[in-house]
C-alpha positions as CSV (number, residue, x, y, z in Angstrom):
1,X,117.5,118.6,119.7
2,X,120.0,121.7,119.5
3,X,121.0,122.7,115.8
4,X,124.5,121.1,116.3
5,X,122.8,117.5,116.9
6,X,120.7,117.7,113.7
7,X,123.4,118.5,111.5
8,X,125.5,115.6,113.7
9,X,122.8,113.1,112.8
10,X,122.0,114.4,109.5
11,X,125.7,113.7,108.0
12,X,125.8,110.4,110.1
13,X,122.5,109.3,108.5
14,X,123.3,110.2,105.1
15,X,127.3,108.8,105.7
16,X,125.8,105.6,106.9
17,X,122.8,105.7,104.2
18,X,125.5,106.1,101.5
19,X,128.0,102.9,102.8
20,X,124.8,100.7,103.0
21,X,123.2,101.9,99.8
22,X,126.4,101.3,97.6
23,X,126.9,97.6,99.2
24,X,122.8,97.1,98.2
25,X,123.7,98.3,95.0
26,X,126.4,96.0,94.0
27,X,124.9,93.2,95.7
28,X,121.6,93.7,93.7
29,X,123.2,94.3,90.4
30,X,125.2,90.8,91.0
31,X,121.9,89.0,91.9
32,X,120.3,90.6,89.0
33,X,122.8,89.1,86.6
34,X,122.7,86.0,88.2
35,X,119.2,85.6,88.1
36,X,119.3,86.6,83.9
37,X,121.8,84.1,83.2
38,X,120.3,81.5,85.1
39,X,116.6,81.4,85.0
40,X,116.5,83.6,81.6
41,X,114.9,86.9,80.4
42,X,111.2,85.7,81.0
43,X,111.5,85.4,84.8
44,X,113.6,88.4,84.6
45,X,110.8,90.5,82.7
46,X,108.5,88.4,85.3
47,X,109.9,89.7,88.3
48,X,110.4,93.8,87.3
49,X,106.2,93.2,86.2
50,X,106.0,91.9,89.5
51,X,107.5,95.0,91.4
52,X,105.5,97.3,89.1
53,X,101.9,95.3,90.3
54,X,102.9,95.5,94.1
55,X,104.1,99.1,93.9
56,X,100.4,99.9,92.9
57,X,98.9,97.5,95.1
58,X,101.0,99.3,98.1
59,X,99.0,102.2,97.7
60,X,96.8,100.8,99.8
61,X,99.7,101.7,102.7
62,X,98.3,105.2,102.1
63,X,101.1,106.9,103.5
64,X,100.4,105.7,107.1
65,X,104.5,105.3,107.9
66,X,105.0,108.8,106.8
67,X,101.9,109.9,108.8
68,X,103.1,108.4,112.1
69,X,106.5,109.4,111.7
70,X,105.1,113.3,111.3
71,X,102.9,112.9,114.5
72,X,106.3,111.6,116.4
73,X,108.3,114.7,116.1
74,X,106.5,116.4,118.8
75,X,106.1,114.0,121.6
76,X,109.6,112.7,121.0
77,X,110.8,115.7,121.4
78,X,108.7,117.0,124.5
79,X,109.3,113.3,125.7
80,X,105.8,112.4,126.3
81,X,106.2,108.7,126.5
82,X,102.6,108.2,127.0
83,X,101.9,109.3,123.1
84,X,104.5,107.8,121.9
85,X,103.2,104.3,122.7
86,X,99.7,105.2,121.6
87,X,100.9,106.1,118.1
88,X,103.3,102.9,118.1
89,X,100.1,101.0,119.1
90,X,97.7,102.2,116.9
91,X,100.1,101.9,114.4
92,X,100.9,98.1,114.9
93,X,96.8,97.6,114.8
94,X,96.4,99.5,111.0
95,X,99.5,97.7,109.8
96,X,97.4,94.2,110.9
97,X,95.0,95.5,109.1
98,X,96.9,96.3,106.2
99,X,98.4,93.2,106.0
100,X,95.5,91.3,105.9
101,X,94.2,93.2,103.2
102,X,97.2,93.0,101.0
103,X,97.2,89.5,101.2
104,X,93.4,89.4,99.9
105,X,94.1,91.6,97.2
106,X,97.1,89.6,96.1
107,X,95.1,86.4,95.7
108,X,92.1,88.6,93.9
109,X,94.9,89.8,91.7
110,X,96.6,86.4,90.6
111,X,93.2,85.0,89.8
112,X,91.6,87.5,87.6
113,X,94.2,90.2,86.5
114,X,97.7,88.5,86.1
115,X,96.3,86.6,83.0
116,X,95.6,90.0,81.7
117,X,98.8,91.5,82.4
118,X,101.2,88.7,81.2
119,X,102.3,87.5,78.0
120,X,104.5,84.7,78.5
121,X,105.5,80.9,77.6
122,X,105.3,79.7,81.1
123,X,102.3,78.1,82.2
124,X,99.8,80.3,83.9
125,X,99.2,78.6,87.3
126,X,102.8,78.9,87.7
127,X,103.1,82.7,87.2
128,X,100.0,82.9,89.6
129,X,102.2,80.9,92.4
130,X,105.6,83.1,91.8
131,X,103.4,86.2,92.2
132,X,101.3,85.0,95.1
133,X,105.1,84.6,96.6
134,X,106.5,88.1,95.3
135,X,103.5,89.4,97.1
136,X,103.3,87.9,100.5
137,X,106.6,89.2,101.3
138,X,105.6,92.8,101.5
139,X,102.2,91.5,103.1
140,X,104.7,89.8,106.3
141,X,106.7,93.0,106.1
142,X,103.6,94.6,107.6
143,X,103.2,92.4,109.9
144,X,106.5,93.8,111.9
145,X,108.1,96.8,110.5
146,X,105.8,99.0,112.2
147,X,108.5,100.0,115.3
148,X,111.0,101.1,112.7
149,X,109.4,104.4,112.8
150,X,110.3,105.4,115.8
151,X,114.2,105.2,114.5
152,X,113.4,108.0,112.0
153,X,111.5,110.3,114.1
154,X,114.6,110.0,116.3
155,X,116.7,110.7,113.5
156,X,118.3,107.1,113.9
157,X,117.9,106.1,110.2
158,X,121.4,104.8,110.2
159,X,120.3,102.1,112.5
160,X,117.4,101.2,110.5
161,X,119.5,101.1,107.2
162,X,122.6,99.2,109.1
163,X,120.3,96.7,109.9
164,X,118.7,96.2,106.4
165,X,122.0,95.8,104.6
166,X,123.4,93.2,106.9
167,X,120.5,91.3,106.2
168,X,120.5,92.1,102.5
169,X,124.1,90.6,102.2
170,X,123.3,87.6,103.9
171,X,120.1,86.6,102.5
172,X,121.1,87.8,98.8
173,X,124.1,85.4,98.9
174,X,122.2,82.9,99.9
175,X,120.0,83.7,97.0
176,X,122.6,83.7,94.8
177,X,123.6,80.3,95.8
178,X,121.0,78.6,95.5
179,X,120.1,80.3,91.9
180,X,123.2,78.7,90.8
181,X,122.9,75.3,92.4
182,X,118.8,74.7,92.0
183,X,118.0,77.2,89.5
184,X,114.6,77.5,90.9
185,X,112.7,81.1,91.3
186,X,110.5,80.2,93.6
187,X,113.2,79.6,96.4
188,X,114.4,83.0,95.3
189,X,111.2,84.5,96.7
190,X,111.1,82.0,99.7
191,X,114.5,83.9,100.9
192,X,113.1,86.9,100.1
193,X,110.1,86.7,102.6
194,X,112.8,85.2,105.4
195,X,114.8,88.4,104.5
196,X,112.4,90.8,105.3
197,X,110.8,89.3,108.5
198,X,115.0,88.7,109.8
199,X,115.5,92.4,109.1
200,X,112.3,93.7,111.2
201,X,113.0,91.1,114.0
202,X,116.5,92.2,114.4
203,X,115.3,95.9,114.9
204,X,112.7,95.1,116.9
205,X,114.9,93.7,119.2
206,X,116.9,96.8,119.1
207,X,114.2,99.0,119.7
208,X,112.8,97.1,122.4
209,X,116.5,96.9,124.1
210,X,116.3,100.9,124.1
211,X,112.9,101.4,124.4
212,X,111.3,99.0,126.9
213,X,108.6,101.0,127.1
214,X,107.5,100.0,123.5
215,X,107.6,96.3,124.3
216,X,104.3,95.2,122.9
217,X,102.4,94.6,126.1
218,X,102.9,98.4,126.9
219,X,101.3,99.9,124.1
220,X,98.5,102.2,125.0
221,X,95.0,103.1,123.2
222,X,95.6,106.0,121.0
223,X,92.6,108.9,122.0
224,X,90.2,109.5,119.2
225,X,91.3,113.2,118.4
226,X,94.7,111.9,117.5
227,X,93.4,109.5,115.4
228,X,91.6,111.9,113.6
229,X,94.3,114.3,113.1
230,X,96.8,111.4,112.0
231,X,93.7,110.3,109.4
232,X,93.8,114.3,108.1
233,X,97.3,113.5,107.7
234,X,97.2,110.8,105.7
235,X,94.2,111.4,103.2
236,X,96.3,114.4,101.4
237,X,99.9,111.3,101.9
238,X,97.6,108.8,100.3
239,X,97.1,111.1,97.0
240,X,101.1,112.0,97.0
241,X,101.4,108.4,96.7
242,X,99.1,107.7,94.2
243,X,100.5,110.0,91.9
244,X,104.2,108.9,93.0
245,X,103.3,105.4,92.4
246,X,101.7,105.7,89.2
247,X,104.6,107.8,87.6
248,X,106.8,104.4,88.6
249,X,105.1,101.5,87.9
250,X,103.2,102.5,85.2
251,X,106.4,102.7,82.8
252,X,106.7,98.9,83.6
253,X,103.2,98.0,83.1
254,X,102.5,100.1,80.1
255,X,105.5,98.5,78.2
256,X,104.2,94.9,79.1
257,X,100.7,95.8,77.6
258,X,101.8,97.7,74.6
259,X,105.1,96.3,73.2
260,X,104.4,92.4,73.4
261,X,106.4,89.6,75.6
262,X,106.9,90.3,78.7
263,X,110.7,90.0,78.6
264,X,110.7,93.4,77.3
265,X,110.0,95.1,80.2
266,X,113.1,93.5,81.7
267,X,115.0,95.3,78.9
268,X,113.8,98.3,80.6
269,X,114.1,97.0,83.9
270,X,117.6,96.3,83.7
271,X,117.9,100.3,83.0
272,X,115.2,100.8,86.0
273,X,117.6,98.8,88.5
274,X,120.5,101.0,88.0
275,X,118.5,104.1,88.2
276,X,116.5,102.9,91.3
277,X,120.4,102.3,92.9
278,X,121.0,105.7,91.9
279,X,118.1,107.5,93.3
280,X,118.2,104.5,96.9
281,X,121.7,106.3,97.0
282,X,120.3,109.9,96.5
283,X,117.6,109.2,98.9
284,X,119.9,108.7,102.1
285,X,120.2,112.9,101.9
286,X,116.8,113.3,101.3
287,X,115.9,111.1,104.1
288,X,118.5,112.9,106.2
289,X,117.2,116.2,105.4
290,X,113.5,115.3,105.9
291,X,114.1,114.1,109.9
292,X,116.2,117.1,110.4
293,X,114.1,119.3,108.6
294,X,111.0,117.6,110.8
295,X,112.8,118.5,113.8
296,X,113.7,122.2,112.9
297,X,110.1,122.9,112.1
298,X,108.9,122.5,115.4
299,X,110.9,125.7,116.7
300,X,113.1,127.0,113.6
301,X,112.2,130.5,112.2
302,X,111.2,130.7,108.4
303,X,114.3,132.5,107.4
304,X,116.7,129.8,109.4
305,X,114.7,127.0,107.5
306,X,115.0,129.2,104.2
307,X,119.0,129.4,104.8
308,X,119.0,125.4,105.5
309,X,117.1,124.7,102.5
310,X,119.1,126.2,99.8
311,X,122.3,125.1,101.3
312,X,120.8,121.6,101.9
313,X,119.3,121.6,97.9
314,X,122.5,123.3,96.4
315,X,124.5,120.1,97.8
316,X,122.1,117.5,97.0
317,X,122.0,119.2,93.4
318,X,125.7,119.2,92.7
319,X,125.3,115.4,93.7
320,X,123.1,115.0,91.3
321,X,124.4,116.4,88.6
322,X,127.9,113.9,89.2
323,X,125.0,110.9,89.4
324,X,123.1,112.2,85.9
325,X,125.9,112.4,84.0
326,X,127.6,109.0,85.6
327,X,124.3,107.3,84.5
328,X,124.3,108.7,80.8
329,X,128.4,108.0,80.4
330,X,128.4,104.6,81.5
331,X,125.3,102.8,81.3
332,X,124.9,101.8,78.2
333,X,128.2,100.2,78.1
334,X,127.6,98.6,81.4
335,X,124.1,97.1,80.0
336,X,126.0,95.6,76.6
337,X,129.0,94.1,79.0
338,X,126.5,92.5,81.9
339,X,123.6,91.7,80.2
340,X,124.2,91.6,76.4
341,X,124.3,93.7,73.3
342,X,120.4,92.9,72.8
343,X,119.5,94.6,76.1
344,X,120.9,97.8,75.2
345,X,117.9,100.3,74.6
346,X,118.1,102.9,71.5
347,X,119.8,106.1,72.9
348,X,116.5,108.5,72.8
349,X,114.8,106.3,75.3
350,X,117.6,106.4,77.8
351,X,118.5,110.3,77.2
352,X,114.5,110.7,78.7
353,X,115.7,108.1,81.3
354,X,118.5,110.6,82.6
355,X,115.9,113.5,82.3
356,X,113.8,111.5,84.2
357,X,116.0,110.9,87.1
358,X,117.3,114.7,87.1
359,X,113.5,115.7,87.7
360,X,113.1,113.1,90.2
361,X,116.5,113.9,91.9
362,X,115.4,117.9,92.0
363,X,112.2,117.1,93.4
364,X,113.6,115.4,96.6
365,X,114.5,118.8,98.6
366,X,111.0,119.9,98.0
367,X,109.2,116.5,98.7
368,X,111.5,116.0,102.1
369,X,110.2,119.2,103.3
370,X,106.7,118.7,102.3
371,X,107.0,114.8,104.1
372,X,108.8,116.2,107.3
373,X,106.0,119.2,107.7
374,X,103.1,117.0,106.8
375,X,101.9,119.9,104.0
376,X,100.3,117.3,101.4
377,X,97.2,119.1,101.5
378,X,98.6,122.0,99.7
379,X,98.5,120.0,96.1
380,X,95.4,116.9,96.6
381,X,93.9,117.9,93.4
382,X,96.9,118.8,91.6
383,X,98.4,115.2,92.4
384,X,95.6,113.8,91.1
385,X,95.5,115.5,87.8
386,X,98.9,114.3,87.7
387,X,98.0,110.6,88.2
388,X,95.3,110.7,85.2
389,X,97.4,113.0,83.2
390,X,100.6,110.5,83.2
391,X,98.8,107.2,82.5
392,X,96.5,109.1,79.4
393,X,100.0,110.6,77.9
394,X,102.3,107.6,78.6
395,X,99.5,105.4,77.0
396,X,99.2,107.7,73.8
397,X,102.7,108.4,74.0
398,X,103.6,104.5,74.1
399,X,101.2,103.5,70.6
400,X,102.7,106.8,68.8
401,X,106.5,106.4,69.7
402,X,107.0,103.2,71.6
403,X,109.2,103.0,74.5
404,X,110.5,106.4,74.1
405,X,106.9,107.8,73.6
406,X,105.8,106.0,77.2
407,X,108.7,107.8,79.1
408,X,108.3,111.0,77.6
409,X,104.6,110.9,78.5
410,X,104.9,110.2,81.9
411,X,107.5,112.9,82.2
412,X,105.7,115.8,81.3
413,X,103.6,115.7,84.4
414,X,106.0,115.3,86.6
415,X,107.9,118.4,85.5
416,X,104.7,120.6,85.6
417,X,102.9,119.2,88.5
418,X,105.6,118.3,90.8
419,X,108.7,120.1,90.0
420,X,107.0,123.4,89.3
421,X,103.7,123.5,91.2
422,X,105.1,121.2,94.0
423,X,108.0,123.5,94.8
424,X,106.2,126.8,94.7
425,X,103.5,126.4,97.0
426,X,105.2,123.9,99.4
427,X,108.3,126.3,99.6
428,X,105.4,129.3,99.9
429,X,103.8,127.7,103.0
430,X,106.9,126.2,104.7
431,X,109.3,128.6,104.1
432,X,107.4,131.7,103.0
433,X,109.5,132.1,99.7
434,X,108.4,133.9,96.8
435,X,107.7,131.6,93.3
436,X,109.9,133.9,91.8
437,X,112.8,133.1,94.3
438,X,112.1,129.4,93.7
439,X,111.7,129.5,90.3
440,X,114.9,131.1,89.4
441,X,117.0,128.9,91.6
442,X,115.7,125.9,90.1
443,X,116.3,126.9,86.7
444,X,119.9,127.9,87.5
445,X,120.1,123.9,88.7
446,X,118.4,122.6,85.9
447,X,121.2,124.4,83.6
448,X,123.6,123.2,86.0
449,X,122.8,119.7,85.8
450,X,121.7,119.4,82.1
451,X,125.1,121.3,80.9
452,X,126.8,118.5,82.9
453,X,125.4,116.1,81.0
454,X,125.6,117.5,77.7
455,X,129.3,117.9,78.1
456,X,129.9,114.4,79.4
457,X,128.4,113.1,76.1
458,X,130.1,115.4,74.1
459,X,133.7,114.4,75.9
460,X,132.7,110.6,75.7
461,X,132.2,110.9,72.0
462,X,136.0,111.1,71.5
463,X,136.3,107.5,73.4
464,X,136.7,105.3,70.4
465,X,136.5,101.8,72.0
466,X,134.4,99.0,72.4
467,X,132.2,98.5,75.5
468,X,135.0,97.3,78.2
469,X,135.4,98.0,82.1
470,X,138.6,100.3,80.8
471,X,135.8,102.2,79.0
472,X,133.4,102.4,81.6
473,X,136.4,103.5,84.3
474,X,137.4,106.2,81.7
475,X,134.1,107.6,81.0
476,X,133.1,107.5,84.6
477,X,136.0,109.8,85.2
478,X,135.0,112.2,82.7
479,X,131.5,112.2,84.3
480,X,132.8,112.7,87.8
481,X,134.8,115.3,86.5
482,X,132.4,117.3,84.6
483,X,129.7,116.7,87.6
484,X,132.0,118.4,90.2
485,X,133.3,121.5,88.2
486,X,130.8,122.5,85.5
487,X,128.2,123.4,88.6
488,X,131.0,125.1,90.3
489,X,131.5,127.4,87.2
490,X,128.1,129.1,87.8
491,X,128.3,128.8,91.7
492,X,131.9,129.7,92.9
493,X,130.9,133.1,94.2
494,X,127.2,131.6,95.7
495,X,126.5,131.8,99.6
496,X,125.4,128.1,99.2
497,X,129.2,127.4,97.4
498,X,131.1,129.4,99.9
499,X,129.0,128.0,103.0
500,X,129.9,124.4,101.5
501,X,133.3,125.2,101.0
502,X,133.5,125.8,104.7
503,X,131.5,122.9,106.1
504,X,134.0,120.5,104.3
505,X,137.3,122.5,105.4
506,X,135.3,121.9,109.1
507,X,134.6,118.3,109.1
508,X,138.1,117.7,107.8
509,X,139.6,119.7,110.3
510,X,137.7,117.7,112.8
511,X,139.2,114.6,111.1
C-alpha cells in the first residue's frame, strides 16, 4: 500500500466516520429524549448504569479484536491468504467462547450483584430481566462481528461504519416508535439485540462477497506459534483495556453507590451521552490514524513516522479545541432545554468533565500509535496502577466532594499515567522521540485548548439570555470562532500549520 493510498484511506475513513457519527449523534439524542420522557428518570438511570456494568464485563474480551487487527496488517500487505484465513478462523472460535462466557457472567451478575448496585422503586426481578436483555445484545454481537476486523486492517473502516449507521437509523427509529406507542423498555432492549445482529450479518455478506476465501468452510487452523504471538499481544492489551474501562465505567458505578437513587446516574448519563458522541466523532480521526499508522509501521522510517505523528496530532488537537469549547459553551443550556432544569449539574462538575474530555482527546494520537504497533507491553504495570489509583481517588473524592470529587479523582490518574507517562514511553519506542520534545509539544497543545475553553466561557458570559435554541446557536458560534482562531495564534508559523493549510488547499484544488 503506497503513501498516497494510505492518505486517501485515512481521509475517506475520517469523512465517512464523521458523517455517520453525526447521524448517530442526533439519533441517540432523540432516542434518549424519548426514553426519559416516556419511561421516566429511573429507567434512564438504569440504562446508564447497565452501560457502566457491561463496560466492566466487556473486559473479558481482553483486546482480542485489536490484537487480531495488529496481526492482520502484515499478511494483508503481503497478500498471504492462508495466514489471513487462519487468523480469522481463530478469531471466530475465540469469540464463540467469549459469547458463552459473557452470557454466563451476565446471569451471575443479575442474580448476585444487581441488588447491591441498584437502588430503585422497580421490582428487583424486573430489573434483573432488563439487565439480562441489555447484556444479551453484547453476547449476540460476539457471535457475529468477528469478520469486521478485516475491514479495519485494510483501512476500509468506512464500510463497517456505514453499515452500522444505516442499521442504527432503521432500528433506532423503530425503537422510538415502539416507545411512543407501547411505552415498554423491554421492547426497546429486544430491538437493540436485533439491530446488532442485522448490522453484523450485512457486514458479513459484504465481506464474503469481496473476500470469498473467508467463507466459514474455508477458514483454517492457525499454527501454535501464531496463536502464541497473538496471546502475547493480548496480555498487555488486556491491562490497557482494564485501565481504560475503569476510567470510563467507574463514574456511573461510584455515583450509584455513593450518591443514592439510580436516577442520579441518569443526570450524569445525559452529559456523558454528549461526551460520548463527541468522542465517537473524534475517534473517527483516531481510527483512521491507527490503521494508516499500522500500515506505515510495516515499512516507514522513524523520521517519516514522526512527521506524520506531529501533523496528525496537530490537526486532531485543533479539532479537540473546537469540541471542548463547544461543549462548555452549550452543554448546560442544551441539558436544560432537552431534559429539564433539575437535570442540570453544577458548573464545577461540568468544568471537570470538560477537562476530562480534553485529556481524553489529547491521548488519542498516542493511543492510536500504541494500538497500531501493539506496544501495550511498554506500560502494563503502570496501567494496573492507574486503574487502582482511579478507583481509590474516585471513591475518596466522592465521599469528600460528591460528584465533582468523583470526577477529579478519576481525572488525576488519567493525566499522570496516560497523558504524560504513556506519551513519553510510546513515542520514544515508536518514533524515537525524546521526552522533552513530547512534553513540549503536549504542553503547547494543552495551553491552546485550555485558552480556547477559558476565552469561550468569558465571552459567553456577555450573552444574558434564558436557555433557548437561539442562545445555544450564539454560544456555539462563539465557541467555533474561538476554537478555530485561538490555536492559530500559537501555531501560524509552525511547520504543522503550514502543512495543514497546504493540504487543505490541495484538497480544495482537487475538488
